[in-house]
mmCIF file as Biopython writes it, N, C-alpha, C and O atoms, coordinates in Angstrom:
data_model
#
loop_
_atom_site.group_PDB
_atom_site.id
_atom_site.type_symbol
_atom_site.label_atom_id
_atom_site.label_alt_id
_atom_site.label_comp_id
_atom_site.label_asym_id
_atom_site.label_entity_id
_atom_site.label_seq_id
_atom_site.pdbx_PDB_ins_code
_atom_site.Cartn_x
_atom_site.Cartn_y
_atom_site.Cartn_z
_atom_site.occupancy
_atom_site.B_iso_or_equiv
_atom_site.auth_seq_id
_atom_site.auth_asym_id
_atom_site.pdbx_PDB_model_num
ATOM 1   N N  . HIS A ? 1  ? -0.190 7.227  2.044  1.0 0.0 1  A 1 
ATOM 2   C CA . HIS A ? 1  ? 0.815  6.257  1.630  1.0 0.0 1  A 1 
ATOM 3   C C  . HIS A ? 1  ? 2.205  6.871  1.632  1.0 0.0 1  A 1 
ATOM 4   O O  . HIS A ? 1  ? 3.181  6.203  1.973  1.0 0.0 1  A 1 
ATOM 5   N N  . CYS A ? 2  ? 2.298  8.130  1.255  1.0 0.0 2  A 1 
ATOM 6   C CA . CYS A ? 2  ? 3.606  8.781  1.211  1.0 0.0 2  A 1 
ATOM 7   C C  . CYS A ? 2  ? 4.215  8.895  2.598  1.0 0.0 2  A 1 
ATOM 8   O O  . CYS A ? 2  ? 5.409  8.656  2.779  1.0 0.0 2  A 1 
ATOM 9   N N  . ILE A ? 3  ? 3.400  9.259  3.575  1.0 0.0 3  A 1 
ATOM 10  C CA . ILE A ? 3  ? 3.937  9.421  4.928  1.0 0.0 3  A 1 
ATOM 11  C C  . ILE A ? 3  ? 4.405  8.081  5.488  1.0 0.0 3  A 1 
ATOM 12  O O  . ILE A ? 3  ? 5.390  8.028  6.224  1.0 0.0 3  A 1 
ATOM 13  N N  . ASP A ? 4  ? 3.711  7.007  5.148  1.0 0.0 4  A 1 
ATOM 14  C CA . ASP A ? 4  ? 4.151  5.674  5.576  1.0 0.0 4  A 1 
ATOM 15  C C  . ASP A ? 4  ? 5.534  5.378  5.015  1.0 0.0 4  A 1 
ATOM 16  O O  . ASP A ? 4  ? 6.404  4.868  5.721  1.0 0.0 4  A 1 
ATOM 17  N N  . TYR A ? 5  ? 5.729  5.699  3.746  1.0 0.0 5  A 1 
ATOM 18  C CA . TYR A ? 5  ? 7.028  5.477  3.109  1.0 0.0 5  A 1 
ATOM 19  C C  . TYR A ? 5  ? 8.121  6.269  3.823  1.0 0.0 5  A 1 
ATOM 20  O O  . TYR A ? 5  ? 9.183  5.724  4.123  1.0 0.0 5  A 1 
ATOM 21  N N  . VAL A ? 6  ? 7.874  7.536  4.094  1.0 0.0 6  A 1 
ATOM 22  C CA . VAL A ? 6  ? 8.879  8.395  4.734  1.0 0.0 6  A 1 
ATOM 23  C C  . VAL A ? 6  ? 9.239  7.865  6.122  1.0 0.0 6  A 1 
ATOM 24  O O  . VAL A ? 6  ? 10.417 7.789  6.473  1.0 0.0 6  A 1 
ATOM 25  N N  . ILE A ? 7  ? 8.237  7.503  6.900  1.0 0.0 7  A 1 
ATOM 26  C CA . ILE A ? 7  ? 8.488  7.013  8.260  1.0 0.0 7  A 1 
ATOM 27  C C  . ILE A ? 7  ? 9.261  5.702  8.235  1.0 0.0 7  A 1 
ATOM 28  O O  . ILE A ? 7  ? 10.241 5.544  8.963  1.0 0.0 7  A 1 
ATOM 29  N N  . ILE A ? 8  ? 8.828  4.764  7.405  1.0 0.0 8  A 1 
ATOM 30  C CA . ILE A ? 8  ? 9.508  3.468  7.336  1.0 0.0 8  A 1 
ATOM 31  C C  . ILE A ? 8  ? 10.921 3.634  6.793  1.0 0.0 8  A 1 
ATOM 32  O O  . ILE A ? 8  ? 11.850 2.980  7.268  1.0 0.0 8  A 1 
ATOM 33  N N  . HIS A ? 9  ? 11.086 4.496  5.809  1.0 0.0 9  A 1 
ATOM 34  C CA . HIS A ? 9  ? 12.413 4.786  5.259  1.0 0.0 9  A 1 
ATOM 35  C C  . HIS A ? 9  ? 13.351 5.257  6.376  1.0 0.0 9  A 1 
ATOM 36  O O  . HIS A ? 9  ? 14.471 4.762  6.508  1.0 0.0 9  A 1 
ATOM 37  N N  . GLU A ? 10 ? 12.889 6.203  7.164  1.0 0.0 10 A 1 
ATOM 38  C CA . GLU A ? 10 ? 13.715 6.738  8.249  1.0 0.0 10 A 1 
ATOM 39  C C  . GLU A ? 10 ? 13.958 5.700  9.339  1.0 0.0 10 A 1 
ATOM 40  O O  . GLU A ? 10 ? 15.048 5.663  9.911  1.0 0.0 10 A 1 
ATOM 41  N N  . LEU A ? 11 ? 12.986 4.870  9.638  1.0 0.0 11 A 1 
ATOM 42  C CA . LEU A ? 11 ? 13.187 3.812  10.628 1.0 0.0 11 A 1 
ATOM 43  C C  . LEU A ? 11 ? 14.231 2.797  10.153 1.0 0.0 11 A 1 
ATOM 44  O O  . LEU A ? 11 ? 15.007 2.283  10.958 1.0 0.0 11 A 1 
ATOM 45  N N  . CYS A ? 12 ? 14.250 2.513  8.869  1.0 0.0 12 A 1 
ATOM 46  C CA . CYS A ? 12 ? 15.265 1.604  8.319  1.0 0.0 12 A 1 
ATOM 47  C C  . CYS A ? 12 ? 16.669 2.162  8.523  1.0 0.0 12 A 1 
ATOM 48  O O  . CYS A ? 12 ? 17.630 1.406  8.667  1.0 0.0 12 A 1 
ATOM 49  N N  . HIS A ? 13 ? 16.784 3.485  8.535  1.0 0.0 13 A 1 
ATOM 50  C CA . HIS A ? 13 ? 18.088 4.112  8.764  1.0 0.0 13 A 1 
ATOM 51  C C  . HIS A ? 13 ? 18.608 3.864  10.176 1.0 0.0 13 A 1 
ATOM 52  O O  . HIS A ? 13 ? 19.806 4.009  10.419 1.0 0.0 13 A 1 
ATOM 53  N N  . LEU A ? 14 ? 17.750 3.500  11.095 1.0 0.0 14 A 1 
ATOM 54  C CA . LEU A ? 14 ? 18.223 3.162  12.436 1.0 0.0 14 A 1 
ATOM 55  C C  . LEU A ? 14 ? 19.119 1.924  12.405 1.0 0.0 14 A 1 
ATOM 56  O O  . LEU A ? 14 ? 20.039 1.797  13.212 1.0 0.0 14 A 1 
ATOM 57  N N  . LEU A ? 15 ? 18.846 1.021  11.476 1.0 0.0 15 A 1 
ATOM 58  C CA . LEU A ? 15 ? 19.671 -0.184 11.326 1.0 0.0 15 A 1 
ATOM 59  C C  . LEU A ? 15 ? 20.754 -0.022 10.277 1.0 0.0 15 A 1 
ATOM 60  O O  . LEU A ? 15 ? 21.868 -0.517 10.446 1.0 0.0 15 A 1 
ATOM 61  N N  . TYR A ? 16 ? 20.431 0.663  9.206  1.0 0.0 16 A 1 
ATOM 62  C CA . TYR A ? 16 ? 21.366 0.841  8.095  1.0 0.0 16 A 1 
ATOM 63  C C  . TYR A ? 16 ? 21.421 2.321  7.729  1.0 0.0 16 A 1 
ATOM 64  O O  . TYR A ? 16 ? 20.526 2.822  7.048  1.0 0.0 16 A 1 
ATOM 65  N N  . PRO A ? 17 ? 22.463 3.025  8.172  1.0 0.0 17 A 1 
ATOM 66  C CA . PRO A ? 17 ? 22.519 4.476  7.974  1.0 0.0 17 A 1 
ATOM 67  C C  . PRO A ? 17 ? 22.700 4.919  6.519  1.0 0.0 17 A 1 
ATOM 68  O O  . PRO A ? 17 ? 22.402 6.065  6.182  1.0 0.0 17 A 1 
ATOM 69  N N  . HIS A ? 18 ? 23.177 4.033  5.670  1.0 0.0 18 A 1 
ATOM 70  C CA . HIS A ? 18 ? 23.423 4.399  4.273  1.0 0.0 18 A 1 
ATOM 71  C C  . HIS A ? 18 ? 22.444 3.681  3.341  1.0 0.0 18 A 1 
ATOM 72  O O  . HIS A ? 18 ? 21.860 2.657  3.696  1.0 0.0 18 A 1 
ATOM 73  N N  . HIS A ? 19 ? 22.283 4.237  2.162  1.0 0.0 19 A 1 
ATOM 74  C CA . HIS A ? 19 ? 21.399 3.621  1.162  1.0 0.0 19 A 1 
ATOM 75  C C  . HIS A ? 19 ? 22.168 2.523  0.424  1.0 0.0 19 A 1 
ATOM 76  O O  . HIS A ? 19 ? 22.527 2.671  -0.745 1.0 0.0 19 A 1 
ATOM 77  N N  . ASP A ? 20 ? 22.405 1.442  1.119  1.0 0.0 20 A 1 
ATOM 78  C CA . ASP A ? 20 ? 23.120 0.332  0.506  1.0 0.0 20 A 1 
ATOM 79  C C  . ASP A ? 20 ? 22.162 -0.841 0.271  1.0 0.0 20 A 1 
ATOM 80  O O  . ASP A ? 20 ? 20.958 -0.739 0.506  1.0 0.0 20 A 1 
ATOM 81  N N  . LYS A ? 21 ? 22.721 -1.937 -0.192 1.0 0.0 21 A 1 
ATOM 82  C CA . LYS A ? 21 ? 21.906 -3.106 -0.540 1.0 0.0 21 A 1 
ATOM 83  C C  . LYS A ? 21 ? 21.093 -3.610 0.657  1.0 0.0 21 A 1 
ATOM 84  O O  . LYS A ? 21 ? 19.924 -3.966 0.511  1.0 0.0 21 A 1 
ATOM 85  N N  . LYS A ? 22 ? 21.707 -3.636 1.824  1.0 0.0 22 A 1 
ATOM 86  C CA . LYS A ? 22 ? 21.012 -4.116 3.025  1.0 0.0 22 A 1 
ATOM 87  C C  . LYS A ? 22 ? 19.846 -3.201 3.384  1.0 0.0 22 A 1 
ATOM 88  O O  . LYS A ? 22 ? 18.779 -3.667 3.784  1.0 0.0 22 A 1 
ATOM 89  N N  . PHE A ? 23 ? 20.061 -1.897 3.238  1.0 0.0 23 A 1 
ATOM 90  C CA . PHE A ? 23 ? 19.005 -0.929 3.526  1.0 0.0 23 A 1 
ATOM 91  C C  . PHE A ? 23 ? 17.795 -1.187 2.634  1.0 0.0 23 A 1 
ATOM 92  O O  . PHE A ? 23 ? 16.670 -1.294 3.122  1.0 0.0 23 A 1 
ATOM 93  N N  . TYR A ? 24 ? 18.030 -1.286 1.322  1.0 0.0 24 A 1 
ATOM 94  C CA . TYR A ? 24 ? 16.914 -1.470 0.395  1.0 0.0 24 A 1 
ATOM 95  C C  . TYR A ? 24 ? 16.265 -2.842 0.529  1.0 0.0 24 A 1 
ATOM 96  O O  . TYR A ? 24 ? 15.071 -2.998 0.273  1.0 0.0 24 A 1 
ATOM 97  N N  . HIS A ? 25 ? 17.049 -3.830 0.930  1.0 0.0 25 A 1 
ATOM 98  C CA . HIS A ? 25 ? 16.471 -5.154 1.166  1.0 0.0 25 A 1 
ATOM 99  C C  . HIS A ? 25 ? 15.475 -5.087 2.332  1.0 0.0 25 A 1 
ATOM 100 O O  . HIS A ? 25 ? 14.367 -5.617 2.244  1.0 0.0 25 A 1 
ATOM 101 N N  . LEU A ? 26 ? 15.879 -4.435 3.413  1.0 0.0 26 A 1 
ATOM 102 C CA . LEU A ? 26 ? 14.993 -4.280 4.569  1.0 0.0 26 A 1 
ATOM 103 C C  . LEU A ? 26 ? 13.763 -3.461 4.201  1.0 0.0 26 A 1 
ATOM 104 O O  . LEU A ? 26 ? 12.641 -3.836 4.541  1.0 0.0 26 A 1 
ATOM 105 N N  . LEU A ? 27 ? 13.966 -2.353 3.515  1.0 0.0 27 A 1 
ATOM 106 C CA . LEU A ? 27 ? 12.850 -1.505 3.102  1.0 0.0 27 A 1 
ATOM 107 C C  . LEU A ? 27 ? 11.861 -2.308 2.251  1.0 0.0 27 A 1 
ATOM 108 O O  . LEU A ? 27 ? 10.648 -2.193 2.430  1.0 0.0 27 A 1 
ATOM 109 N N  . GLY A ? 28 ? 12.377 -3.113 1.336  1.0 0.0 28 A 1 
ATOM 110 C CA . GLY A ? 28 ? 11.532 -3.937 0.477  1.0 0.0 28 A 1 
ATOM 111 C C  . GLY A ? 28 ? 10.771 -5.019 1.226  1.0 0.0 28 A 1 
ATOM 112 O O  . GLY A ? 28 ? 9.649  -5.363 0.854  1.0 0.0 28 A 1 
ATOM 113 N N  . ARG A ? 29 ? 11.367 -5.551 2.268  1.0 0.0 29 A 1 
ATOM 114 C CA . ARG A ? 29 ? 10.676 -6.568 3.075  1.0 0.0 29 A 1 
ATOM 115 C C  . ARG A ? 29 ? 9.526  -5.954 3.855  1.0 0.0 29 A 1 
ATOM 116 O O  . ARG A ? 29 ? 8.471  -6.568 4.012  1.0 0.0 29 A 1 
ATOM 117 N N  . ILE A ? 30 ? 9.735  -4.745 4.337  1.0 0.0 30 A 1 
ATOM 118 C CA . ILE A ? 30 ? 8.705  -4.081 5.137  1.0 0.0 30 A 1 
ATOM 119 C C  . ILE A ? 30 ? 7.644  -3.439 4.257  1.0 0.0 30 A 1 
ATOM 120 O O  . ILE A ? 30 ? 6.454  -3.479 4.570  1.0 0.0 30 A 1 
ATOM 121 N N  . LEU A ? 31 ? 8.084  -2.848 3.157  1.0 0.0 31 A 1 
ATOM 122 C CA . LEU A ? 31 ? 7.188  -2.080 2.291  1.0 0.0 31 A 1 
ATOM 123 C C  . LEU A ? 31 ? 7.468  -2.475 0.832  1.0 0.0 31 A 1 
ATOM 124 O O  . LEU A ? 31 ? 8.194  -1.773 0.127  1.0 0.0 31 A 1 
ATOM 125 N N  . PRO A ? 32 ? 6.893  -3.594 0.385  1.0 0.0 32 A 1 
ATOM 126 C CA . PRO A ? 32 ? 7.206  -4.116 -0.947 1.0 0.0 32 A 1 
ATOM 127 C C  . PRO A ? 32 ? 6.980  -3.127 -2.096 1.0 0.0 32 A 1 
ATOM 128 O O  . PRO A ? 32 ? 7.646  -3.214 -3.128 1.0 0.0 32 A 1 
ATOM 129 N N  . ASP A ? 33 ? 6.054  -2.197 -1.924 1.0 0.0 33 A 1 
ATOM 130 C CA . ASP A ? 33 ? 5.783  -1.234 -3.001 1.0 0.0 33 A 1 
ATOM 131 C C  . ASP A ? 33 ? 6.445  0.127  -2.752 1.0 0.0 33 A 1 
ATOM 132 O O  . ASP A ? 33 ? 5.937  1.161  -3.186 1.0 0.0 33 A 1 
ATOM 133 N N  . TRP A ? 34 ? 7.581  0.113  -2.050 1.0 0.0 34 A 1 
ATOM 134 C CA . TRP A ? 34 ? 8.238  1.368  -1.693 1.0 0.0 34 A 1 
ATOM 135 C C  . TRP A ? 34 ? 8.605  2.210  -2.913 1.0 0.0 34 A 1 
ATOM 136 O O  . TRP A ? 34 ? 8.544  3.438  -2.846 1.0 0.0 34 A 1 
ATOM 137 N N  . GLU A ? 35 ? 8.981  1.586  -4.013 1.0 0.0 35 A 1 
ATOM 138 C CA . GLU A ? 35 ? 9.369  2.360  -5.206 1.0 0.0 35 A 1 
ATOM 139 C C  . GLU A ? 35 ? 8.183  3.157  -5.755 1.0 0.0 35 A 1 
ATOM 140 O O  . GLU A ? 35 ? 8.331  4.313  -6.151 1.0 0.0 35 A 1 
ATOM 141 N N  . LYS A ? 36 ? 7.022  2.536  -5.772 1.0 0.0 36 A 1 
ATOM 142 C CA . LYS A ? 36 ? 5.810  3.219  -6.234 1.0 0.0 36 A 1 
ATOM 143 C C  . LYS A ? 36 ? 5.482  4.394  -5.312 1.0 0.0 36 A 1 
ATOM 144 O O  . LYS A ? 36 ? 5.127  5.478  -5.775 1.0 0.0 36 A 1 
ATOM 145 N N  . ARG A ? 37 ? 5.604  4.169  -4.019 1.0 0.0 37 A 1 
ATOM 146 C CA . ARG A ? 37 ? 5.326  5.232  -3.048 1.0 0.0 37 A 1 
ATOM 147 C C  . ARG A ? 37 ? 6.331  6.374  -3.181 1.0 0.0 37 A 1 
ATOM 148 O O  . ARG A ? 37 ? 5.969  7.545  -3.069 1.0 0.0 37 A 1 
ATOM 149 N N  . LYS A ? 38 ? 7.588  6.027  -3.421 1.0 0.0 38 A 1 
ATOM 150 C CA . LYS A ? 38 ? 8.624  7.056  -3.585 1.0 0.0 38 A 1 
ATOM 151 C C  . LYS A ? 38 ? 8.328  7.910  -4.819 1.0 0.0 38 A 1 
ATOM 152 O O  . LYS A ? 38 ? 8.438  9.135  -4.777 1.0 0.0 38 A 1 
ATOM 153 N N  . GLU A ? 39 ? 7.956  7.259  -5.904 1.0 0.0 39 A 1 
ATOM 154 C CA . GLU A ? 39 ? 7.595  7.990  -7.134 1.0 0.0 39 A 1 
ATOM 155 C C  . GLU A ? 39 ? 6.448  8.953  -6.872 1.0 0.0 39 A 1 
ATOM 156 O O  . GLU A ? 39 ? 6.480  10.106 -7.303 1.0 0.0 39 A 1 
ATOM 157 N N  . ARG A ? 40 ? 5.449  8.477  -6.173 1.0 0.0 40 A 1 
ATOM 158 C CA . ARG A ? 40 ? 4.284  9.315  -5.866 1.0 0.0 40 A 1 
ATOM 159 C C  . ARG A ? 40 ? 4.694  10.522 -5.018 1.0 0.0 40 A 1 
ATOM 160 O O  . ARG A ? 40 ? 4.244  11.643 -5.258 1.0 0.0 40 A 1 
ATOM 161 N N  . LEU A ? 41 ? 5.536  10.284 -4.046 1.0 0.0 41 A 1 
ATOM 162 C CA . LEU A ? 41 ? 6.019  11.362 -3.189 1.0 0.0 41 A 1 
ATOM 163 C C  . LEU A ? 41 ? 6.803  12.394 -3.996 1.0 0.0 41 A 1 
ATOM 164 O O  . LEU A ? 41 ? 6.639  13.598 -3.799 1.0 0.0 41 A 1 
ATOM 165 N N  . GLU A ? 42 ? 7.643  11.924 -4.894 1.0 0.0 42 A 1 
ATOM 166 C CA . GLU A ? 42 ? 8.449  12.838 -5.704 1.0 0.0 42 A 1 
ATOM 167 C C  . GLU A ? 42 ? 7.588  13.694 -6.624 1.0 0.0 42 A 1 
ATOM 168 O O  . GLU A ? 42 ? 7.980  14.806 -6.979 1.0 0.0 42 A 1 
ATOM 169 N N  . LYS A ? 43 ? 6.433  13.194 -7.009 1.0 0.0 43 A 1 
ATOM 170 C CA . LYS A ? 43 ? 5.526  13.962 -7.867 1.0 0.0 43 A 1 
ATOM 171 C C  . LYS A ? 43 ? 4.812  15.071 -7.110 1.0 0.0 43 A 1 
ATOM 172 O O  . LYS A ? 43 ? 4.487  16.107 -7.691 1.0 0.0 43 A 1 
ATOM 173 N N  . VAL A ? 44 ? 4.561  14.867 -5.816 1.0 0.0 44 A 1 
ATOM 174 C CA . VAL A ? 44 ? 3.829  15.879 -5.051 1.0 0.0 44 A 1 
ATOM 175 C C  . VAL A ? 44 ? 4.739  16.878 -4.350 1.0 0.0 44 A 1 
ATOM 176 O O  . VAL A ? 44 ? 4.296  17.966 -3.982 1.0 0.0 44 A 1 
ATOM 177 N N  . VAL A ? 45 ? 5.997  16.525 -4.162 1.0 0.0 45 A 1 
ATOM 178 C CA . VAL A ? 45 ? 6.940  17.434 -3.508 1.0 0.0 45 A 1 
ATOM 179 C C  . VAL A ? 45 ? 7.514  18.384 -4.546 1.0 0.0 45 A 1 
ATOM 180 O O  . VAL A ? 45 ? 7.983  17.975 -5.608 1.0 0.0 45 A 1 
ATOM 181 N N  . ILE A ? 46 ? 7.461  19.651 -4.208 1.0 0.0 46 A 1 
ATOM 182 C CA . ILE A ? 46 ? 7.962  20.663 -5.152 1.0 0.0 46 A 1 
ATOM 183 C C  . ILE A ? 46 ? 9.346  21.101 -4.735 1.0 0.0 46 A 1 
ATOM 184 O O  . ILE A ? 46 ? 9.950  21.948 -5.394 1.0 0.0 46 A 1 
#
């Protein structure tokens, strides 16, 4: 699940280079549980 989040996050940057409202809107449409996945990733990354 974490790798899916990372890949989709980076693909969203192809359309929106900054972490702005449009970026997060797109990320949320593609991956509705992105916040949960991000939290999980942050727990495993040292």
